C-alpha angles and dihedrals in degrees: 000000000000131000121204121194121186123200140164101071123134146118119313135165121248110278093029131113140239134180118215123201131205113196118191133200128187094027131052121232089224110117090000131120112235125191138191119213130177136202125199121203111285094004136101122262111266136197117255111169144344136200116200132223091264097040102269116143136213130186141192111252091243093063104028110125093020104058129053126194119203141160137222104202094188090058094038088231135131121202136204112202109199119195133174090023120200131200087249088066090067107122146107107278120214133195115221128194116173108306093343129096134189121230094251140243123239121238117190120185116193126203 
């Protein structure tokens, strides 16, 4: 019903920045809650950020002030701007919309 494709991951040094994208097909992001989760090796998947149906945002305490979630309705895309990255941010990042998940994009932060 909906396809979610993440992109933008890669290798970055501590203190650097990356912007992740979540592109959707089959369902518009308009009036839809979109989440970002992440999963580090050997750990459980954890919540990172959320953008609400009317544009409100919510962040995990570990990323608040460093990450920003936004949406471009015309492009049916949600972004996660990640600044001041730390090695602890290393994980596979997943886009989540309702019951649907993307396949993830890997972010590796070196010290």
